[in-house]
N, C-alpha and C positions, 0 to 999 in steps of 0.2 A: 668719506667725510660727509657729514650731514649737520646742517644747522636748522633750527626751527624757532619760531617765535611762539611763546606761551602767553597765556592770558595774564593781563596785569591791569590794574584799574587806571593808571595814568601814564605809565612809562612803557619801555619795550623790554620784555623779559626773554632772554635768549638761552637756548640749549644747544649745545654742540657735542657731537659724538665723532671721534676720530681714531685712526689707528696708532698714531704717534703724538707725542706732545707737541712737537713743531707743527704738525698739521692742525692740531687744536688751535693754536695761535694764529695760524694763517686763515683758518675758517672764521675765527673770531673777527679778524680784520674784514673779511668779505661781508659777514653778517652785519656788521656795524655800518659799512658803507652802503649796503643794500637798503638800509633804513633811509639813508639820505639821498640816494640816486640809483640809477640803474648802471651797475658796474659793466654789464655786457656791452654798453655803448661807449665805454672808455677804451681808448687806444693807448698802447704802450709807446710813449715818446720820451719819458724821462724815468730815471731809476734814482731812488733816494736810499742811502744807506742808513741803517738804524742800529744803534747799540744801546741797551738799557739793562739795568740790574734791579734786583728787588730782594727783600728779605726772605720772601717765600713765593710760591707759585701765584698766590692771589695777588699779592703786590706786583708781581711781574705782569700779570694780566692787566691789572689796572693801569700800570704805567704804559704798557704796550698800547692799549686803547686810548689813553689819554694822549699819548704822543701822536697817534694817527689823527686825532681830532685837532690837535695843535697844527699838524702839517696841513690838514685841510683848511683850517681858519686862517693861518698865517701865510701859506704859500699858494692858497686856492688850488690845491692838488687833489685830483679826483683819482681814486685808487681803482685799478683793474684787478690786481691781486698782489698779495705779499708772499715773500719766500722767506721762511725762517731757516737760516743756514745751521744754526746750532743753538741749543740751550744747554748751559753747563751748570752745575752746582758744585761750587767748591766752598761750601759754608755760606754762600750767597749765590743766588741765582743770577745768571747772566744770559741775555739773548742777543744774537747778531742776526740781522736779516736785511732784506731789501724790500722797497715798495716800488711797484710798477704802475705807471699811470700817465696822466697828462694834466694840463691845466684845466680846471673845472669851468664848464659852460652849462649853466642851468638848462638851456634849451636842448642842447645835445645830450646831456647826461640825465634828463627828466627829473628835475628837482622834486624831492619827496618832503620828508619831515627832517627838521633840524635836530641834531643830537647836541644837546648842551653839554653833557658830561658823562663820563664813566662813573659808576658807583660801586660801593662794595655790598650794596643791598642784595640780599639772597645769593651771594657769590659763593661758589663752591667748585673745587676742581678735584677729581679723584680718577683712579684707574681701577677698573674690574677687568673685563675681557678688553675693553677698549677705554680710551681716555674720554671723560666727559667733563663739561663745564657748564655752569649756570651763572649768569650775570644780568644786571639790569643797566639799561642805557637810559639816562635822564633826557626827556624830549620836551 
């Protein structure tokens, strides 16, 4: 699994490469939180269950990241890592996963840049040899 940040004039442009679709979503979670804080300083003291659905993979990714930002803002939750247990497509995409982390402490977790929102800007998800995703975070 690999994520990287690409050049963008005012926001954060993320590119992810992974072996599985589930890993792609897990890596998207880490990439998002790394913009905001140092995830390696986060301890696992709490687990949050997540279930979301979407019309397509792009909407599922949008709602996944949007949910992560909501958990950060509303519960002051710092993510260490995410585990996506399954992604199903029964005419509608469904994701079930868990978020691992602890209460956010800006001193301990090295506050970086605030992410305001997930966007659909430049978003694409596809599979060649590996799964790849591109998306923009509004900072």
